[in-house]
C-alpha angles and dihedrals in degrees: 000000000000110000123183126177130202107230101197097062117094092222092175090069095049138059117256111234117189125210128187124203134172098195156196100208095242091049090054091052091051091046091056090077090062094042091052092049092051091050091050092047094049097036091241144128125238129247106190120201115196110196143166113266144152128279097037125122094215110021118211121267124172094270093050091047091052089052088070098024096084090053092050091052090056091063111096095218095053114091101175144356129199138188116219116192096211139035123295124232125242108276095025090110133027094232121025113191092199083075087057090052090061090050092047093052095046104041108026102074098258098312102329096116118104109265093220101039098046095061088052091050092047094051093042097250122140104266089216087081086088092061092079130048115281096183110060139153096044111155110243120238106200112208118218137172131196120259113246090242092057094256125140120309112265122220116242102226101182127067120208126196131159127175124201092248134066101031138162114216091208096054110123099234094151093055091049090047091053090052100043107024093111097040100043136088123198132219129189146090119318092259092048092049091047091055092049089052098048099038103035107016096243100152104160111088137163128214111243110175095174137032089248088062090051091048091052091053090048089051089055099052134070100220138026123205113190147119128248097310138130084263090062091046088056092046090052093046089052093040094234117166108263143183104211129203094213116199106232091211096052107034096167102129102062111143124181103234128119097229095062111085114195138144112003091354091072087076088053090053093051092049098050129086099271116229091188096068095060118122110303115236116247118235131203114263091250090062093067107099114224093230093072108109145164098045114157121225090246094055 
């Protein structure tokens, strides 16, 4: 078992509240809104148990749990997280989100319920908790690259990510690429980055081995363009402006906020005066992280 404790919480003065979750990673991020609200309501701190269970596309193993573990330990209301290699028994945790998964499948019209609001509804928490950021205080990691002429490093203010699942064939990736190619940085798996390079000419990428790394990059940009990925779950949890490639067959991440453009509103975004293409701020050379790679000379 992997067992990590948050040192800065005075756990002796608060109630320990245990939560179990089987994944996927995005589902855990959405569930954090409900966990945080329960801890605030009951004056407690969270102990989160990530375990292997049924009905999950990529079940947790220790490596996958550690991918999100660093992010969990950055949250001030989380005291501990654990990975458990098998199933847990009824009563082992106070709130088991595998119970929510059964509710979600039965009552949410085959996956059309909002992935953040339905856990709140199931555990009798006000679903409006998802209207404000539930991941805060993440230290920003501005991404910068050198200008070809040797001038100051320029901050990349747009983050790009696109998984191989949950796509919309009509989404205007090429138009967005033409607008943001020289101000964006991409994150993702090697195959996802390769596709972004070959199809849309996004060549600047940054290595993000954990979700905490992704969250730090999100904190340092002004806009996120992605599909229904864990990256979008983080952008939503941090309430970062986002252009979303929303899968028309699995519309389960609809949030009512004006600075998320998805579906028909993407056309509205492309037509408006774009505040995200204003002059990019220069950064000192020391601000350019060494993990940035793949930048073409013409970038």
